[in-house]
N, C-alpha and C positions, 0 to 999 in steps of 0.2 A: 503493499498501498505506500508507504512511505518514497521507496520508489518509483514508483506512480505517478506519487504529486509533482516527486523531480522533476524528471522526466517535462513535467508539461508549463514548467515554469519558464520563464523569463531568463535567457542565462546566465546573467547577470544575477538575478537573482534564486538561482539553480547551486550554481558555484559556492554561495559565500553555504547554502545547507551540507555540501556534500567535503568530507574530509578530502583532506589537500593530498592526503600523504595513505602511503596499504597500511592498511589494519596488522593482523599476527599479532604472534606471541607480543607477550611484556618485554623491553630490553631492559631484563633484572638487569645487568649490568651497568650502562648506563644509570640504571635509576642509583645502583650501586655506588656505582661515581656523581654522580648529583648531591647524591646523602651528603658524601665527605669532603663534599667543595664549600659552596659556599659559608651553610655550617657551621664547621670545624673554624672556619679561619677568622667570619665574623665571631664566633667563641671567644678564643686565643686573643683576639684585637679587646675585647670588651676586657676579658680579665687585663693585660697589661694594664690599662688605661687607655688605650689607641685604640677605642671605638669609630675617630671618622677614621680611620687610613683601614679597618677592617672591612668600611662601609663599602670607599674608594672595589677592594678583593672581593667580597663577593660579586658589583657587582660582576665585575671579566667575569670572572668567576662561573655568572646564574648566559649571561653571552656568551664565553666559549660551551656551557652548558647546551646553550640556545644548535650552534653548528656541533653535537659533540653525536653523526653521527652512525649508521652503518657502514663496518669499512676495516681496511689495516691499520697497525698501529703506524704502518707506514708514514699511511697517508693522511692519518690523522694531524701526521707533524704538522704538514702545509695545511690542512683543512681547519687545525685551532691557531698554529704559531702564527700566520700570517697577520690573521685580521687579530690578532693580539697585540702583534709587533703597532701595526698599524693604531686600534684601539689607544697602547703608549703614546704614539708621535700626536693623537685627536688632545689628550688630555694634558700632554705636553704646551702644544703648540693654544690650545684655546685657557689654560689658567693665567699664561704669558698678556693674549692678548685681551680677556678679560682683565686684568689688570691696567688702571691710568689709564682706558682709553671711553671714550664715551657711546650712549649705544649707536650713533646715528655711524662711528668708526670702527665698532664691534658686527654688526650691521653687514658694511661692505667688505668685512675679512670674513667671514664667515660663513658671508653669499662666493664668495673664491674658492674658496675650500671647496663647497659645493655644488660647485661648479667640477672642481680638478676630480669630484669626487664620487661625479656621476658620471664621468666620459669615461674612465677608469675597469667601472664599473660595469662596463657591457666585456673586460674582457674573457669576466667568467666569472663560473660562482665563486670562486676564491675571492676573487679581487673586486665582488659587488656583497659576500661576509667585511674585509676589508674595506671598503667602504666607506660601506654601512655604521664601522666599529671608529670610523678617525671621525668619522662625523657626531659620535654620541661620545664619544668620547673630549672635542671639543663639546661640545652643547656642558653636558659634565663640569668638564676640568674651566669654560669660563662661569656657566654661572652657582653650581656647589658652594655654601660657603663653607670651607676649611681653612683650616691653620693650616695646614704642613704645605712649603712650599711647591711649585707646579715640579720637578724634577722626584722630589718622597710619591708623588700621587701620582707618575707616570710606574716607575715602579712599583707603588701597591696590585697597578693597575697589571703591572707582568705578573707576578708574584702568584693574581687571583686566576687569571688563564694558565698561568706554566702548573701551576700547583693542580686544575683538575688533565693536564694536561700530563705528567707526571702520574697522575694518577691510571691514565688512559693506556700506558705506553708500560706500564708495570702489574695490574694486574689482569690473571687470566677473564676470560672470558666460563659463564659458565655450563658445563660439560664440555669444554674446549680437552678431550682428553687423547686426542691420535697425533700423540705429538711432540713435535715441539708447539706450542701454547701460541710460541712467540706472533708462527706465521696462522692463525685459528682467522684473522678475516681474510686473508688471503686462501687457504684451504675450503670457506666455503664462499668464497667469491667466483671459485675457476668452479667447484662443485654446481652449484649455480648453470654454469655458463652448458656441461654437458645436461642438464635438466630440462633447458630451455630446447635443448635443440631434438631431443626426447619430444616435450611437446610437441617441438611442433613438426618432426613426424607426423604425430599423432593428428593434425590437424591441418593434415594434404590430402585436396579434394571437398574439406571442409570449410565453413564461415565464418571458422578461428582463424582463418588464417591468415591473414591477415595481423590482430591482434598477437597473435604468439610468435610471426616473428618482428614483430616492437618488442618484444619484449625476450624474444635472444638476443636485440641490439641493446635492449636496457643491461639484460645481464656479462654482456662482452665489455661495452663500457665501467660496469664495475667493478668485474672485475682486472682491466685493463688498469681502471685507474690506483686498486686494490693493489697491487703487484708495483706501482712503479710509487717515488716518491724519492725525499730529500734520503739520500744514503755518501759516507763518508769513502765508501769504496764503487767502482763505475760498474762495477762488478757484480752480483750475490755470491755472499759471501760464503753462505755454505750450503748444507745438501738436502736442506730440503725444501731450502730453497729456490737452490737450478733446480732443485723437482718440478715443485710448481710452479716452475716458466713453460719449461720442458712440455708440462700437459696441458697448462694454458695456450701453445704453440701448435698444440697437434689438437682440441677441438677445432683455431682456428678453417681448414678445410671440411671438417667434419657437419662445422656452418655455416658452408658455402654452397656442400651437396644439400642440406636438407634447405635449404633455401629454393636451389636451381632445383628440386625434389615440390616443392610449393609453388613457385613459376609453371610448372607442369600441370599442379592440380590435375593428377592420376591418381586413386585412392590407394594406402599402402599397406601391407599387410601387416599384424598386429608384432610378427616381433622386430620391423624397421627398427624401433625406438628402443628393443629391448637392452641396443647395445651403447646406445650411450646417458641409462640411466647405471646398467652398469659399471660403469667406467664413475660416472658421479659417484654411487658410493663408494666404492674405491680411495676414492681421493677423498670422499669428509674417514673413513676409518681410514685411511693412510697406509692398504694391505696394494698388491699386486692389480695389477686390472685381469688376470684369469683367462679363460676359453671364453670367446665372444660367439654369440651369434652371429650368423652370415646373414646379408640380405641377398634378394636376388638382384643378375647383373643381368636383369636386361635390357638395360637401355641407361645410355650414358651417365647419369642422376648416379644411377642407381649403383654405378660401376664406380662413382666417384668417392661415393658415401666408404662403400666396401674394403678404396683401399684408404680410408679418409680411417676409420676403425683401425685394421692392419698397424697402419703406422702410428695411431694413439694407442694403443698394447706396445706396443714395441718402445714410446717415446714415456713410456708408467711402465716398463721394466728395466727399462737400460739409459734414461731421460737425462742425458746435461744441462738444464738449458738452451731454453730460447727468445727468435727477437719475440717481443711486444707487442714493439709497430705500432709507440707511442706515436704523438701526433706532437710534429718534431716545429716549433713557432720561432720563429728567428722573431728580434726584438723590432724589425722593422712593423710586422708582420702586426704586435701588441699594439702600437701606434697604429697602425691602421684605421685597429678596432675602435681605442679612444674618442681618433677624429674622426673615423668615418662616420655616416646616416646617422647611426645608431645611438655612435658615443655623443654626438653633440646631442644629440634629441635629448635622451637620458641626461647628461648633463644638466645643459638647461632651464628641465623640468625639478631636478633637485636644488640648485643653483635657487629657482624661482621659488620652491614650499619651502627647504631651508632659509633661506632666507627672509622669505614673511615671516615663517616661524616664528624669528630672531626678533623683526622687530617688530612685535604683533608682540609681545611673550614683554620684547624690553617698553613696549608704550605702557603692556598696562603691570609691570613695576614701579615702571615713574609715577601710574596711578594709584598707589597701594590698593592695588585689586588684591593682592596677596597676602596682607597682614604684615604682622612685623616677620613671618616664616617665608623666604621668598625657596621658589621652585619653578621660579621662570624660567630654564634649563630642560624641564617637562615637556612645554610643546615645542621646542625644533627638537628635541627629543625623538617625539613620538611620532610628528611628520617625516621623521627619516625613514622609520617604518613605513610608517604609509605610502611612500612617493616608492619603495621596492616593486615593481612588477613581478619579479619571482617569488613574490608571496600571493599572487593573484587578481585578476580582473583589479580595478579601481573601484569601483562602489563594493566589489567584496570583500578588499580589505578593509573599509571604512564601514559596512554593517558587522564584522565581523569584530573590527580592534574594540569600535563604540560595544556594543554585546559585552566581550569579553569584561571592558575596562569595567563598567560598571555593573559585572557579579562576579568579579577579583573586588574590587570595592564593597559593593557589600557585602556579600561572606568576610570582607577584612576586618571592618568597625565591627562584623557581630563576634571573633574570634581577640580582636582589639578589649576589649567588656572585658572578657575571665579573663584574657590568663598572663601572670603575673612579669611581673616587667626587673630585669632583661630573658632572664632565661627560660620564659613560655615565648617571645616574639622569636632569640633565636630559634629555638627550638621549630617554631614557625619557617624559618629559613633555611633550614635542612630540611624542615616535609615538602618547600615548597621545590629548593631543591631537586629532588626526586621525581618528583612530580614534572616537573619540565621534558625527559624526553618519552614517557606519555602524551604529554601536552602537544609535543608540534604533528600529534597526525591531525591539528584541524589550529588553523590559527583563529581563529575565538577561545581555546580553549589553553591558546598558551600567550596567548591580554592574558586570561582570569588569571596562573600563573604565577606570571610574570610582573601584574599591581598584585597580588600579594608580596611580594617578593620584596619589592621595591619600597612600598609600605610600612613594610616588616624593618627596614632599615631605613628609613626615614627615623622613626620613632626610637629604634637606638642609636641615632643619631643624635639624639635629643629636643625632635620635636614634636610638635602631637598631631593625635591622627589628621589625616588630612584626606580620606575616602574623599570626600564633599567637592576639596578643589582638582583631584586627581580625576574625577570625572569634569568635570565641568573645562578642564584641559586637554581632553582627551577628547571633551564635543567639539572646543572650537581648532581643536586640530583636522581631525576630521572635515570640518566645512571650508579649511584653505585650501587641503591638498583636492576637496572636488571642485572650488571654482578652481584652483590651479593649474588640476590635471586635467579641465576641457577645454581653457585657453587656446585660440588659437598660437601657436610657434612657430618662427622661421622654417622657412625648408618646410619637403613633406614629410605630413601627417605618414602616424605609419611607420618610420624611418628603422623602428629596430626588429621589426620583423619583416623588411626588403631585407638586412643585410642580411642579420641570418639569411634569408630564402638563396641570397647570393652567393652565400658561404658554399649554402648549397648544394647552389649548381656548380661550381667553378674545384667542388670537390669533382662533383656521380662527373663532371667534362673529363677532370685530370685520370678517373679511374674507370673511363670510357675508351679513351680516347688507348691508358695501359696493351684494355687489352685486345682493341682492334688494331692492336700493331702485331699482335702474338706474338708478347717477345716471355723467352723461361723464367724471367726471375719471377716465381709464385711468392716469392717475402715481400718484395714492391707490391707486386702487386694486393696481398692481404692487406698490406700496410693504406692504399688505400682505399682498398674497400673500406677499412675500418675504417676512414675519416667522413667519407663518404655517408656508410651510415649514420654514425655521430654528431655529422655535422647538421642531417635528413632530422636528427630524432628533436637536436638543437631547436631550427624550424618549427619542425611536430608541438611543439615547447611554446611559445612564443605565436605562435599562428594562434591556438587554445585558447592563447588566454588573452587574447588579441576580439576572436567573436567570439566570446563571454561580457566585454564590456558594452557599456550603453552604447542605445544606435548610433549616437554622433560619435563616436567615437569609433565604433566597429567598421562600419562604411568605410572607411581607410582604407582597412587591408579586404572587405569584399574580394574575392575570387583567391586571396591568398592560399588559401585551406585548397582548391582545384591545384593550383601550380605545385602546392607540394606531393598531393598523390602523386601527378604526373611520375614526381620526382622520384620515390617510396614506386613507383610501380616501375623507371628506367635501370635506378640503379639494383633492381632484382633482375630483369631484362639483363642485364652487364651483367649479374653472380654466373647468369644460365648459358648467357652465349661462351661465358668462362670457360667455363665445367666440359659445356660442348665439346667447346675450339676443343680440350686437353683431348679428348676420349676421341676425336673422328678431325680434326687439323681444320674445319670447314664451316663453315653454317649451314644451315636447314633455308630455304628461302620461305618459310613461317618465320627463322632470326627476323633475319632479314631486314622483311616490309612488317611486323613486328614495332621493331629497334627505327624502324623510319617515320613509322608511324608517332609515335611514345616524342620519334626531338618534333617532331612536326607542333602537338599536342603542344609540349612544352614550351616551343616559342610564342606560337600564339596566348598563351596563358599570363609569358612575361610582359608580350608587346601589353599585354592587356593591365594586368598589374604593373608598369610605369617599370621596369627590370633590365637594367642595360645587360647585357650577360655578352659575350663570345656565341655564336653560332658553336654547336658542338662539333665535333669532325665525326658524321657517319659517311663517310666514299667508302670510310674501309667496308661497311660491311654489306 
């Protein structure tokens, strides 16, 4: 009943009611880390008489907890560490910018930082989190009435986030008993890839094959990210890690063969997926592959699947590493993302919203709207989260933020009336930190938990209960972002979506060109295929968020979904061509005809959407 109601609602409202992250079991390891992060840090600070330092450290631990997602320990270093460094820099810059500067000058400084942080956020998820924490740190540093100098505040911020990162690196995941627990995240991610291959093979010839192919792409992206990350040595330094690399590399030809079978659309017997399923179990159990059922070899894609299974069995038994085919982005590529259409559009939007939040907060501050206790930094800090497009469409973000803040503020008011101080508030902070990993599944729930945590920190810092002020400033921030988000901006609207589609089109073009050249370099082909599917998934996400905006914004990206769908079919078709060329050395007339049709369809959609991308090389087809 609930799902039927959501389906008939307008997209901008339906998105606010849906969970923004997948369900599943409770992430108990993240819950334990959350309970051991902000609360204990605050307790130590209170006991030692440095409550204000503990408040900053607890805020940093809370922000790091929001970024503490499933994955490997190595990947968490970048995912948690880079935003933490940015937040510390923001705390330092905000503290010194807020000292001795008037409201207009401070507003101009923070608006300029918003422009930079917004542009950098277009690079990727980690950069987006770093841009967010930079601006939140700036707002807190400029507005929080703390006795410590800027460098001590920045150090406390680093300690808070660093403590959670240390817990992430040191504590084992519950149930991770197969082999070296340091690589439990990598092991689970690689096993999920083999399960996703099996799921796609089961769905061949059914209506679920497109969704299962997308799930395979997501599993490959997650495994690739889990296996990469900052390292002291260039290559894997342990036998366990090298074996996991070999197992991931062995999954790539399996994924290629499964995609080709999905394109052919002919149903398979049940045993086709048995081999990948057994390989997934072997990865999780850290065991050898053992005997695998051989699929039929009646067509090129099935022969490719059989060959890939044999190669995987050998890699499982004797694998000593493999190429991860990670995306190689140069400094020029990163700069292009920052100053490109997507970066410019988002940078201007963040600067406008953040600057307006600071200006309004300064005006209210001088008007004594806050009373004797200053919380003006809440308003611009709230605006930063509301303006982030990766948290969902604009109206959905506003509705969830408003509802979550009201719920959290009312809950805290009830807790504050009965809890002893400060020990009861410290316990409440620890409980809220433990709930954050669960609450990240929905933006409203995450907001409610974060509101309770922040209000508890305010009271521990010596200020009175501030639930009413928090609700008022959040609603004001929602109004600012709603207005600013719908104002006309320089350039073409929907720049972020167009930038993602252009990147996906360029990656598809490079992949198709390599396949049509009939090169024998399969490692290069798999790297190009990974980049094509990864950029396509990013474009699909951006298109889906844009389609769920209010009609005034959604109309600027009309037709983007059709272009993304055509690109998806083209990349699948390219994969099928690659498998067929490996087997026979030439394409059938059906392959060539379908390839030309897809390229023509893609060029028509691009012209309709206003994308300027070079014509794809189809002459070789």
